[in-house]
C-alpha positions, 0 to 999 in steps of 0.5 A: 722318415729323415733322421741325422745323426749329431754329436755332442759334448754334453753336461754328461760327457760326449754324446751321439745323439740320433735324431729323427724329423716329425711333424707335432701337432700345432707346432708350425717348425720341424720337429727333432725326436731325441734318442741317446742310444737306443733311448728315446730323451725328448723331442725339440720343436724349431720356434719362428724366431729359431729357439728351439723349445722342448716341447714334453719332458727332456732329459737334458738341462738348458745348457744341454738344450741349447748346445744341441740346438746349436748343432740342428742348426749347424748340421740340418738347414 
């Protein structure tokens, strides 16, 4: 399993996130399972246009998701 760590300053403060790259049925781009402090926080899927979308429910607001997506794009090329 491919896994990496990122740090983001989110609306709740500094967050150390673990991202696991997953293959999700029906999704063309890479998907990432987000874990914070050992707790599952949601899935992000990369779209063809480079924008990330939430799969299911997530524990983060839209602004936080864009910050996380920016960090993913910077780290995971």
